N, C-alpha and C positions, 0 to 999 in steps of 0.2 A: 614545873614552876606551881606554886599553889594559884588556885582562881584561873588557870588557862586550860581551854580545850583546844584541842586540834580542830580544825575546821571540818564539818560535819553537817549535818541536816540543818538548813535554814541559818548558816553559816558560809560568808563569801570572803574569801581572802585574797591578796595581791602584795607582792613585793617590789618596793618602789627603791631605786638607788638615787640617793641624796648626795651630789659632790661636795656641797660648801654651806655655809651657814645661809648664803642668800636664797639657793634652792629650797634648804629645810623652810625658808621663810615663804617662798611661793607654792612650795607644797600645801603649806596653812591655808593661803590664799584661795588656791585651788579647791580645798577642802570645803571652805567657807560657801562655794557655789552649790555645795551638794547638802549641807546641814540646816535643819529648821530647828524653830524651837521646841525644847524637850529632848531634843538629841543630846546624848552622852559620850564623850570620848576619855577613854582610860588610857595612860600614855606611862610607857615603862622605859624605863633606860638608864644607864651609869648616870654617874654626874658629869654634867657636861657634854651629855649625849645630842643634846638638842630641842629636849622638850619646851621649855620655855619659848624658844625661838620658833618653833611651830606654832606656838600658842600665839606669838605675836603676828604671825601671818595670818593666823585664821581671826585674830581679832582687827586686823587690816582688812581683810575680806568681808568682815562682816559689818565694818564700819561704827566700830564702837569707841567710846572714850577713852583713851588712853593715857599715858602709856603703858603696855601690859609688861609686867615685871615680874620676877619670881616671887610667890606669896608665902614663901619658907616661913617667914615668921609672924605673918599675919595669918596663916592657914589658909584663908579664901578671901578672894577680893571680887566685887562686882562691878562689872564694867558695862555700863546702859550703852543701848545704841543711839546714834547720832542721825541715824537714816530709817528711823522707822522699823528695823527689823529686830530680830530676836538679840538681846543683851548676850553677854558672855560672864557666866561665873568660872573664877580661876582658881583652882583648889590644891593644895601641896599636901599630901597626906603622909608625907615622909615621918614625920614626928608623931603621928596618930597611933595610938596603941591596940586600936582596932575597930570594927564596924560601927561599935555604940559609940565611938569618940567621933567618927565619922555622920553617924545618924545624930548626934547633937547637935551641928552644924545647922542642921534643919533646912538641908538643901531640898528637900521635897518640895518648899514652898517657892523656891525660883524656877525649881527643875523644869516645868512645863511651859515657861513663858522667856526661858534663856537655853544657851548651849551651854551645856556643862564641860568643863574640861578638868580632869582630875589626875594631876601627875601623882606618880607614886603610888596609885590606886589600886594596882593588880593585887588581888586576893580580897580588896576591900571593898571598892565602889561597885563590882558588879551586879552586887543586891538593889543599886538605885534604879536601874532599869532592865526588862529583859531584853532589848533590843539597843545595841550600842557598838561603838566602834571602840576596838581594842588595837593599840599600837605600840608595837616593840620598836623601839630604836636602838640599831647594834652599830659599833664602830669598828671599821676595820682593824686588826692587831699591829699592823705599822705604825710606830711613833711618827708623827707629823701628817698623817694622812687624814684628811677632814671629810673623807668618804664615810655615810651611812648606809646602811640598809634600813628601810622603814618596812616592817611587816603590818599590813593592816587587815584586820579580820572584822568585818561586819556580822554583826552577833543578831540572829533574828530576823523577820521577815521584812523590816524597814529596809535592810540593807542588801535584799536580794538584787543582785545586777551590779554590785558594787565594782566588780573587776572591768565592766563595760562601761562605767560611769568615769573610771580614772585612766581608760584609755585616750 
């Protein structure tokens, strides 16, 4: 896959089984307790995998103004904090043609004071931050099975100990 690296030096990874949409939101809420302003999360997964559902839980955990909906047509939404914490910048890179178009969104301006989530960002968003979370959401092959496996790779020193934090 373009832009992907296997876990290596400075990278921490863990697989999390997520049985349903409610658990996907709960995973987002749980990660909200680990992220801080300036953090980047790159989400990868097929249509309907749960990227926006995860981001809804993250937004709930961060205490942002919502609701969090897919930014497919507006490309990026900014959700300010209601509790004095970091805001949430939610980006959908699906329709972007490359890093130059992502860079045109001027995300650097809000990157340091917000948590930034980029859906469909694999191969595009990695250049925004050296330290980041890369999450791949995979569905089971059986039709009707809601279970997902979420691979969470912590890239860079910021995420050393990620596996311990998620236990």
